[in-house]
N, CA, C and O atoms as CSV, one atom per row, in Angstrom:
chain,resi,resn,atom,element,x,y,z
A,1,LYS,N,N,-1.295,17.907,-6.565
A,1,LYS,CA,C,-2.244,17.389,-7.613
A,1,LYS,C,C,-1.709,16.135,-8.027
A,1,LYS,O,O,-0.679,16.492,-8.599
A,2,VAL,N,N,-1.759,14.753,-8.110
A,2,VAL,CA,C,-1.353,13.726,-9.068
A,2,VAL,C,C,-1.133,13.988,-10.124
A,2,VAL,O,O,0.020,13.868,-10.537
A,3,LYS,N,N,-2.310,14.513,-11.081
A,3,LYS,CA,C,-2.351,14.236,-12.493
A,3,LYS,C,C,-1.011,15.051,-13.097
A,3,LYS,O,O,-0.541,14.433,-14.052
A,4,ASP,N,N,-0.482,15.941,-12.868
A,4,ASP,CA,C,0.584,16.225,-13.685
A,4,ASP,C,C,1.660,15.646,-14.147
A,4,ASP,O,O,2.326,15.974,-15.129
A,5,TYR,N,N,1.862,14.530,-13.213
A,5,TYR,CA,C,3.121,13.818,-12.849
A,5,TYR,C,C,3.279,12.438,-13.764
A,5,TYR,O,O,2.237,12.016,-14.265
A,6,SER,N,N,4.458,11.738,-14.005
A,6,SER,CA,C,4.219,10.367,-14.337
A,6,SER,C,C,4.793,9.638,-13.360
A,6,SER,O,O,4.339,8.496,-13.284
A,7,ILE,N,N,5.813,9.968,-12.427
A,7,ILE,CA,C,5.830,9.029,-11.093
A,7,ILE,C,C,5.668,10.069,-9.264
A,7,ILE,O,O,6.087,11.067,-8.679
A,8,ILE,N,N,4.864,9.028,-9.131
A,8,ILE,CA,C,4.247,9.574,-7.866
A,8,ILE,C,C,5.264,8.726,-6.603
A,8,ILE,O,O,5.850,7.664,-6.813
A,9,ILE,N,N,5.280,9.354,-5.534
A,9,ILE,CA,C,5.856,8.814,-4.456
A,9,ILE,C,C,5.014,8.831,-3.517
A,9,ILE,O,O,4.661,9.950,-3.146
A,10,PHE,N,N,4.464,7.724,-2.882
A,10,PHE,CA,C,3.713,8.131,-1.206
A,10,PHE,C,C,4.373,7.828,-0.155
A,10,PHE,O,O,5.175,6.916,-0.356
A,11,GLN,N,N,4.345,8.399,1.323
A,11,GLN,CA,C,4.883,7.467,1.422
A,11,GLN,C,C,4.109,8.106,3.117
A,11,GLN,O,O,4.181,9.245,3.578
A,12,HIS,N,N,3.404,6.861,3.717
A,12,HIS,CA,C,2.609,6.551,4.898
A,12,HIS,C,C,1.392,7.212,4.226
A,12,HIS,O,O,0.635,7.853,4.955
A,13,THR,N,N,1.171,7.137,3.128
A,13,THR,CA,C,-0.069,7.450,2.874
A,13,THR,C,C,-1.596,6.774,3.379
A,13,THR,O,O,-1.836,5.611,3.054
A,14,ASN,N,N,-2.514,7.490,4.112
A,14,ASN,CA,C,-3.748,6.605,4.904
A,14,ASN,C,C,-4.704,7.449,3.706
A,14,ASN,O,O,-5.817,6.922,3.706
A,15,SER,N,N,-4.650,8.371,2.877
A,15,SER,CA,C,-5.921,8.512,2.349
A,15,SER,C,C,-6.195,7.529,1.112
A,15,SER,O,O,-5.491,6.523,1.028
A,16,LEU,N,N,-6.882,7.696,0.442
A,16,LEU,CA,C,-7.173,6.723,-0.955
A,16,LEU,C,C,-6.787,7.610,-2.062
A,16,LEU,O,O,-7.195,8.745,-2.307
A,17,ILE,N,N,-5.691,6.690,-2.856
A,17,ILE,CA,C,-5.272,7.188,-4.033
A,17,ILE,C,C,-6.555,7.208,-5.250
A,17,ILE,O,O,-7.262,6.226,-5.477
A,18,GLN,N,N,-6.662,8.346,-5.860
A,18,GLN,CA,C,-7.781,8.025,-6.787
A,18,GLN,C,C,-7.297,9.202,-8.027
A,18,GLN,O,O,-6.748,10.298,-7.915
A,19,ASN,N,N,-7.658,8.616,-8.939
A,19,ASN,CA,C,-7.570,9.614,-10.672
A,19,ASN,C,C,-6.094,8.968,-11.082
A,19,ASN,O,O,-5.183,9.742,-11.376
A,20,LYS,N,N,-5.871,7.463,-11.094
A,20,LYS,CA,C,-4.422,7.122,-11.391
A,20,LYS,C,C,-4.972,6.784,-13.135
A,20,LYS,O,O,-5.940,6.262,-13.688
A,21,LYS,N,N,-3.543,7.520,-13.569
A,21,LYS,CA,C,-3.981,7.583,-15.174
A,21,LYS,C,C,-3.274,6.799,-15.448
A,21,LYS,O,O,-2.400,6.553,-14.617
A,22,SER,N,N,-3.287,5.925,-16.880
A,22,SER,CA,C,-2.427,4.724,-17.990
A,22,SER,C,C,-0.558,5.078,-17.620
A,22,SER,O,O,0.203,4.210,-17.194
A,23,TYR,N,N,-0.232,6.226,-17.851
A,23,TYR,CA,C,0.528,6.996,-17.553
A,23,TYR,C,C,1.589,7.083,-15.776
A,23,TYR,O,O,2.771,7.237,-15.466
A,24,HIS,N,N,0.538,6.916,-15.196
A,24,HIS,CA,C,1.299,6.876,-13.763
A,24,HIS,C,C,1.904,5.735,-13.007
A,24,HIS,O,O,1.507,4.591,-12.790
A,25,LYS,N,N,3.086,6.454,-12.639
A,25,LYS,CA,C,3.900,4.901,-11.812
A,25,LYS,C,C,3.458,5.509,-10.215
A,25,LYS,O,O,3.444,6.647,-9.746
A,26,PHE,N,N,3.138,4.251,-9.691
A,26,PHE,CA,C,2.718,4.628,-8.333
A,26,PHE,C,C,3.653,4.034,-7.467
A,26,PHE,O,O,3.562,2.807,-7.462
A,27,ILE,N,N,4.883,4.694,-6.425
A,27,ILE,CA,C,5.798,4.328,-5.320
A,27,ILE,C,C,5.289,4.153,-4.174
A,27,ILE,O,O,4.543,5.130,-4.241
A,28,TYR,N,N,5.102,3.789,-3.327
A,28,TYR,CA,C,4.707,3.496,-2.276
A,28,TYR,C,C,5.817,2.829,-1.263
A,28,TYR,O,O,6.260,1.680,-1.275
A,29,ILE,N,N,6.211,4.245,-0.121
A,29,ILE,CA,C,7.295,4.041,1.312
A,29,ILE,C,C,6.357,3.266,2.339
A,29,ILE,O,O,5.187,3.439,2.679
A,30,VAL,N,N,7.420,2.260,2.730
A,30,VAL,CA,C,6.408,1.523,3.599
A,30,VAL,C,C,7.464,2.013,5.053
A,30,VAL,O,O,8.525,1.432,4.826
A,31,HIS,N,N,7.549,2.436,5.771
A,31,HIS,CA,C,8.430,2.749,6.676
A,31,HIS,C,C,8.126,2.518,8.359
A,31,HIS,O,O,8.778,2.612,9.399
A,32,CYS,N,N,6.836,2.186,7.993
A,32,CYS,CA,C,6.827,1.705,9.856
A,32,CYS,C,C,5.266,0.731,9.797
A,32,CYS,O,O,4.200,0.775,9.183
A,33,LYS,N,N,5.930,-0.131,10.854
A,33,LYS,CA,C,4.539,-0.950,10.854
A,33,LYS,C,C,3.127,-0.961,10.706
A,33,LYS,O,O,2.731,-0.582,11.809
A,34,ILE,N,N,2.564,-1.082,10.298
A,34,ILE,CA,C,1.389,-0.771,9.522
A,34,ILE,C,C,0.402,-1.386,10.938
A,34,ILE,O,O,-0.390,-0.620,11.487
A,35,SER,N,N,0.573,-2.840,11.417
A,35,SER,CA,C,0.171,-3.508,12.757
A,35,SER,C,C,-0.242,-2.466,13.394
A,35,SER,O,O,-1.404,-2.750,13.684
A,36,THR,N,N,-0.002,-1.377,13.817
A,36,THR,CA,C,-0.132,-0.405,14.849
A,36,THR,C,C,-1.067,0.429,14.367
A,36,THR,O,O,-1.841,0.996,15.138
A,37,MET,N,N,-1.112,0.601,13.099
A,37,MET,CA,C,-2.249,1.690,12.844
A,37,MET,C,C,-4.038,0.912,13.480
A,37,MET,O,O,-4.533,-0.073,14.028
A,38,ASN,N,N,-4.284,1.927,13.025
A,38,ASN,CA,C,-5.538,1.583,12.921
A,38,ASN,C,C,-6.443,1.119,12.091
A,38,ASN,O,O,-5.997,1.096,10.944
A,39,PHE,N,N,-7.871,0.618,12.203
A,39,PHE,CA,C,-8.299,-0.019,10.864
A,39,PHE,C,C,-8.344,0.693,9.461
A,39,PHE,O,O,-7.956,0.432,8.322
A,40,LEU,N,N,-9.103,1.870,10.189
A,40,LEU,CA,C,-9.298,2.791,8.878
A,40,LEU,C,C,-8.060,2.891,8.132
A,40,LEU,O,O,-7.782,2.196,7.155
A,41,ASN,N,N,-7.515,3.565,8.516
A,41,ASN,CA,C,-5.544,3.371,7.675
A,41,ASN,C,C,-5.568,1.956,7.285
A,41,ASN,O,O,-5.593,2.060,6.059
A,42,ASN,N,N,-5.574,0.960,7.493
A,42,ASN,CA,C,-5.137,-0.239,6.993
A,42,ASN,C,C,-6.041,0.058,5.655
A,42,ASN,O,O,-5.613,0.493,4.586
A,43,ASN,N,N,-7.527,-0.316,6.009
A,43,ASN,CA,C,-8.684,-0.747,5.333
A,43,ASN,C,C,-8.113,0.612,3.780
A,43,ASN,O,O,-8.434,0.447,2.603
A,44,ASN,N,N,-7.548,1.406,4.133
A,44,ASN,CA,C,-6.772,2.713,3.421
A,44,ASN,C,C,-5.948,2.240,2.329
A,44,ASN,O,O,-6.008,2.484,1.124
A,45,ILE,N,N,-5.128,1.476,3.039
A,45,ILE,CA,C,-4.120,1.098,2.550
A,45,ILE,C,C,-4.728,-0.022,1.406
A,45,ILE,O,O,-4.705,0.252,0.206
A,46,ILE,N,N,-5.160,-1.045,1.814
A,46,ILE,CA,C,-5.608,-2.665,0.939
A,46,ILE,C,C,-6.280,-1.859,-0.091
A,46,ILE,O,O,-6.151,-2.170,-1.275
A,47,GLN,N,N,-6.942,-0.910,0.245
A,47,GLN,CA,C,-7.873,-0.137,-1.395
A,47,GLN,C,C,-6.773,0.163,-2.582
A,47,GLN,O,O,-6.943,0.017,-3.793
A,48,ASN,N,N,-5.314,0.731,-1.730
A,48,ASN,CA,C,-4.629,1.803,-2.458
A,48,ASN,C,C,-3.866,0.349,-3.046
A,48,ASN,O,O,-3.271,0.599,-4.095
A,49,ILE,N,N,-3.796,-0.457,-2.812
A,49,ILE,CA,C,-2.671,-1.778,-3.142
A,49,ILE,C,C,-2.942,-1.480,-4.455
A,49,ILE,O,O,-2.025,-0.763,-4.856
A,50,ASN,N,N,-3.964,-1.729,-5.553
A,50,ASN,CA,C,-4.069,-2.249,-6.342
A,50,ASN,C,C,-3.634,-1.098,-7.659
A,50,ASN,O,O,-3.434,-1.343,-8.849
A,51,ASN,N,N,-3.574,0.513,-6.746
A,51,ASN,CA,C,-3.132,1.470,-7.787
A,51,ASN,C,C,-1.592,1.707,-7.736
A,51,ASN,O,O,-1.049,2.295,-8.671
A,52,VAL,N,N,-0.722,1.166,-6.432
A,52,VAL,CA,C,0.697,1.168,-6.130
A,52,VAL,C,C,1.547,-0.100,-7.173
A,52,VAL,O,O,1.538,-1.331,-7.127
A,53,ASP,N,N,2.146,0.757,-7.955
A,53,ASP,CA,C,3.107,-0.282,-8.484
A,53,ASP,C,C,4.580,-1.248,-8.125
A,53,ASP,O,O,5.177,-2.256,-8.506
A,54,TYR,N,N,4.649,-0.263,-7.229
A,54,TYR,CA,C,5.886,-0.521,-6.449
A,54,TYR,C,C,6.119,-0.558,-5.220
A,54,TYR,O,O,6.543,0.579,-5.008
A,55,PHE,N,N,6.132,-1.241,-4.006
A,55,PHE,CA,C,6.293,-0.945,-2.586
A,55,PHE,C,C,7.635,-0.788,-2.580
A,55,PHE,O,O,8.242,-1.372,-3.478
A,56,ILE,N,N,8.469,0.064,-1.537
A,56,ILE,CA,C,9.589,-0.186,-0.914
A,56,ILE,C,C,9.643,-0.017,0.285
A,56,ILE,O,O,9.222,1.018,0.801
A,57,PHE,N,N,10.187,-1.023,0.986
A,57,PHE,CA,C,10.204,-1.162,2.656
A,57,PHE,C,C,11.350,-0.367,2.972
A,57,PHE,O,O,12.103,0.046,2.090
A,58,VAL,N,N,11.462,-0.209,3.794
A,58,VAL,CA,C,12.625,0.262,5.113
A,58,VAL,C,C,13.452,-0.519,5.705
A,58,VAL,O,O,14.609,-0.194,5.972
A,59,SER,N,N,12.892,-1.721,5.987
A,59,SER,CA,C,13.567,-3.063,6.457
A,59,SER,C,C,12.465,-4.198,6.215
A,59,SER,O,O,11.281,-4.390,5.937
A,60,GLU,N,N,13.368,-4.654,6.437
A,60,GLU,CA,C,12.962,-6.874,6.310
A,60,GLU,C,C,11.543,-6.942,7.368
A,60,GLU,O,O,10.490,-7.557,7.201
A,61,GLU,N,N,11.907,-6.207,8.308
A,61,GLU,CA,C,10.561,-6.547,9.743
A,61,GLU,C,C,9.111,-5.790,9.394
A,61,GLU,O,O,7.965,-6.142,9.676
A,62,VAL,N,N,9.665,-4.450,8.572
A,62,VAL,CA,C,8.441,-3.593,8.141
A,62,VAL,C,C,7.705,-4.437,6.871
A,62,VAL,O,O,6.477,-4.481,6.802
A,63,LYS,N,N,8.515,-5.058,5.939
A,63,LYS,CA,C,7.790,-5.946,4.912
A,63,LYS,C,C,7.177,-6.546,5.638
A,63,LYS,O,O,5.994,-6.226,5.747
A,64,THR,N,N,7.646,-7.562,6.373
A,64,THR,CA,C,7.061,-8.571,7.044
A,64,THR,C,C,5.600,-8.355,7.479
A,64,THR,O,O,4.538,-8.805,7.051
A,65,ASP,N,N,5.946,-7.426,8.576
A,65,ASP,CA,C,4.728,-6.813,9.089
A,65,ASP,C,C,3.673,-6.574,7.900
A,65,ASP,O,O,2.648,-7.251,7.825
A,66,PHE,N,N,3.984,-5.593,7.002
A,66,PHE,CA,C,3.125,-5.037,6.272
A,66,PHE,C,C,2.384,-6.428,5.043
A,66,PHE,O,O,1.368,-6.545,4.357
A,67,ILE,N,N,3.295,-7.036,5.262
A,67,ILE,CA,C,2.563,-8.200,4.010
A,67,ILE,C,C,1.720,-9.188,5.687
A,67,ILE,O,O,0.643,-9.693,5.368
A,68,SER,N,N,2.006,-9.377,6.823
A,68,SER,CA,C,1.487,-10.141,7.554
A,68,SER,C,C,-0.049,-9.562,7.468
A,68,SER,O,O,-1.002,-10.236,7.077
A,69,THR,N,N,-0.107,-8.474,7.813
A,69,THR,CA,C,-1.426,-7.276,8.341
A,69,THR,C,C,-2.089,-7.552,7.260
A,69,THR,O,O,-3.161,-8.147,7.373
A,70,ILE,N,N,-1.568,-7.157,5.899
A,70,ILE,CA,C,-2.477,-6.471,5.150
A,70,ILE,C,C,-3.766,-8.576,4.615
A,70,ILE,O,O,-4.958,-8.881,4.557
A,71,ASN,N,N,-2.602,-9.189,4.430
A,71,ASN,CA,C,-3.049,-10.372,4.702
A,71,ASN,C,C,-4.693,-11.341,5.324
A,71,ASN,O,O,-5.642,-11.953,4.835
A,72,ASN,N,N,-4.031,-10.831,7.008
A,72,ASN,CA,C,-4.989,-11.121,7.807
A,72,ASN,C,C,-6.074,-10.256,7.820
A,72,ASN,O,O,-7.120,-10.631,8.350
A,73,ILE,N,N,-5.969,-8.979,7.237
A,73,ILE,CA,C,-7.189,-8.208,6.805
A,73,ILE,C,C,-7.874,-8.878,5.563
A,73,ILE,O,O,-9.095,-8.791,5.432
A,74,LEU,N,N,-7.182,-9.473,4.749
A,74,LEU,CA,C,-8.160,-9.485,3.444
A,74,LEU,C,C,-8.663,-11.248,3.788
A,74,LEU,O,O,-9.658,-11.732,3.249
A,75,LEU,N,N,-7.575,-12.216,4.984
A,75,LEU,CA,C,-8.207,-13.335,4.802
A,75,LEU,C,C,-9.931,-12.851,5.496
A,75,LEU,O,O,-10.937,-13.450,5.115
A,76,LYS,N,N,-9.977,-12.024,6.241
A,76,LYS,CA,C,-11.607,-11.551,7.442
A,76,LYS,C,C,-12.451,-11.086,6.211
A,76,LYS,O,O,-13.681,-11.125,6.198
A,77,GLN,N,N,-11.729,-10.674,5.250
A,77,GLN,CA,C,-12.493,-9.862,4.502
A,77,GLN,C,C,-12.969,-11.047,3.121
A,77,GLN,O,O,-13.692,-10.659,2.202
A,78,ASN,N,N,-12.360,-12.667,3.198
A,78,ASN,CA,C,-12.594,-13.469,1.885
A,78,ASN,C,C,-11.947,-13.020,0.362
A,78,ASN,O,O,-12.203,-13.433,-0.769
A,79,LYS,N,N,-11.034,-12.032,0.838
A,79,LYS,CA,C,-10.642,-11.975,-0.360
A,79,LYS,C,C,-8.972,-12.268,-0.525
A,79,LYS,O,O,-8.263,-12.332,0.479
A,80,SER,N,N,-8.293,-12.478,-2.201
A,80,SER,CA,C,-7.110,-12.608,-2.108
A,80,SER,C,C,-6.159,-12.246,-1.620
A,80,SER,O,O,-6.072,-11.058,-1.307
A,81,ARG,N,N,-4.930,-13.287,-1.341
A,81,ARG,CA,C,-3.831,-12.564,-0.215
A,81,ARG,C,C,-3.032,-12.000,-1.188
A,81,ARG,O,O,-2.984,-12.512,-2.307
A,82,PHE,N,N,-2.302,-10.862,-0.868
A,82,PHE,CA,C,-1.478,-10.252,-1.548
A,82,PHE,C,C,-0.238,-10.722,-1.251
A,82,PHE,O,O,0.026,-11.437,-0.285
A,83,SER,N,N,0.744,-10.214,-2.306
A,83,SER,CA,C,1.870,-11.012,-2.219
A,83,SER,C,C,2.722,-9.947,-3.711
A,83,SER,O,O,2.285,-9.764,-4.847
A,84,ILE,N,N,3.952,-9.466,-3.109
A,84,ILE,CA,C,5.005,-8.870,-3.658
A,84,ILE,C,C,5.935,-9.173,-4.531
A,84,ILE,O,O,6.911,-9.782,-4.095
A,85,GLN,N,N,5.888,-8.852,-5.904
A,85,GLN,CA,C,6.470,-9.430,-6.985
A,85,GLN,C,C,7.704,-8.791,-6.879
A,85,GLN,O,O,7.575,-7.568,-6.844
A,86,PHE,N,N,9.258,-9.323,-6.793
A,86,PHE,CA,C,10.218,-8.856,-6.969
A,86,PHE,C,C,11.181,-9.173,-8.216
A,86,PHE,O,O,12.258,-8.588,-8.329
Protein backbone atom coordinates (compact mmCIF):
# COMPACT_ATOMS: atom_id res chain seq x y z
CA LYS A 1 0.00 0.00 0.00
CA VAL A 2 1.37 3.32 -1.09
CA LYS A 3 -0.15 5.48 1.64
CA ASP A 4 2.39 4.62 4.36
CA TYR A 5 5.56 5.73 2.55
CA SER A 6 7.05 9.03 1.43
CA ILE A 7 9.13 7.71 -1.48
CA ILE A 8 7.69 5.06 -3.75
CA ILE A 9 9.73 3.42 -6.50
CA PHE A 10 7.92 1.85 -9.43
CA GLN A 11 9.57 -0.39 -11.95
CA HIS A 12 7.77 -1.30 -15.11
CA THR A 13 4.42 -0.61 -13.48
CA ASN A 14 1.49 -0.96 -15.84
CA SER A 15 -1.28 -0.38 -13.37
CA LEU A 16 -2.61 3.07 -12.64
CA ILE A 17 -1.07 4.98 -9.77
CA GLN A 18 -3.75 6.22 -7.43
CA ASN A 19 -4.09 8.08 -4.16
CA LYS A 20 -0.90 10.13 -4.38
CA LYS A 21 -0.53 12.38 -1.36
CA SER A 22 1.35 15.68 -1.25
CA TYR A 23 4.20 14.10 0.74
CA HIS A 24 4.68 11.26 -1.76
CA LYS A 25 7.58 11.28 -4.20
CA PHE A 26 7.16 8.76 -6.97
CA ILE A 27 10.20 7.46 -8.84
CA TYR A 28 9.62 5.43 -11.96
CA ILE A 29 12.42 3.20 -13.25
CA VAL A 30 12.09 2.59 -16.97
CA HIS A 31 14.13 -0.49 -17.79
CA CYS A 32 12.87 -1.57 -21.21
CA LYS A 33 11.53 -0.09 -24.41
CA ILE A 34 7.87 0.73 -24.11
CA SER A 35 7.36 0.72 -27.88
CA THR A 36 7.16 -3.07 -27.58
CA MET A 37 4.33 -2.97 -25.03
CA ASN A 38 0.66 -3.10 -25.85
CA PHE A 39 -1.51 -0.01 -26.13
CA LEU A 40 -3.28 -0.50 -22.78
CA ASN A 41 0.01 -0.60 -20.90
CA ASN A 42 1.27 2.48 -22.70
CA ASN A 43 -1.97 4.30 -22.00
CA ASN A 44 -1.65 3.52 -18.29
CA ILE A 45 1.90 4.85 -18.33
CA ILE A 46 0.65 8.07 -19.93
CA GLN A 47 -1.99 8.44 -17.23
CA ASN A 48 0.69 7.90 -14.58
CA ILE A 49 3.11 10.50 -15.95
CA ASN A 50 1.61 13.39 -14.00
CA ASN A 51 1.98 11.46 -10.77
CA VAL A 52 5.64 10.58 -11.29
CA ASP A 53 8.19 12.99 -9.84
CA TYR A 54 11.35 11.43 -11.26
CA PHE A 55 12.14 9.06 -14.11
CA ILE A 56 15.24 6.92 -14.13
CA PHE A 57 16.23 5.26 -17.41
CA VAL A 58 18.59 2.32 -17.61
CA SER A 59 20.06 3.56 -20.90
CA GLU A 60 19.91 6.39 -23.37
CA GLU A 61 18.23 4.05 -25.86
CA VAL A 62 15.42 3.27 -23.40
CA LYS A 63 15.01 6.96 -22.63
CA THR A 64 14.77 7.90 -26.32
CA ASP A 65 12.26 5.13 -26.98
CA PHE A 66 10.17 6.14 -23.95
CA ILE A 67 9.96 9.81 -24.91
CA SER A 68 9.31 9.06 -28.58
CA THR A 69 6.60 6.48 -27.91
CA ILE A 70 4.82 8.62 -25.33
CA ASN A 71 4.92 11.67 -27.58
CA ASN A 72 3.55 9.72 -30.54
CA ILE A 73 0.61 8.54 -28.45
CA LEU A 74 0.00 12.03 -27.04
CA LEU A 75 0.12 13.49 -30.54
CA LYS A 76 -2.56 11.04 -31.67
CA GLN A 77 -4.66 12.09 -28.68
CA ASN A 78 -4.10 15.81 -29.39
CA LYS A 79 -2.43 16.32 -26.03
CA SER A 80 0.69 18.21 -24.99
CA ARG A 81 4.05 16.65 -25.64
CA PHE A 82 5.93 15.04 -22.81
CA SER A 83 9.34 16.32 -21.84
CA ILE A 84 11.66 15.32 -19.06
CA GLN A 85 13.38 17.92 -16.95
CA PHE A 86 16.92 17.26 -15.74
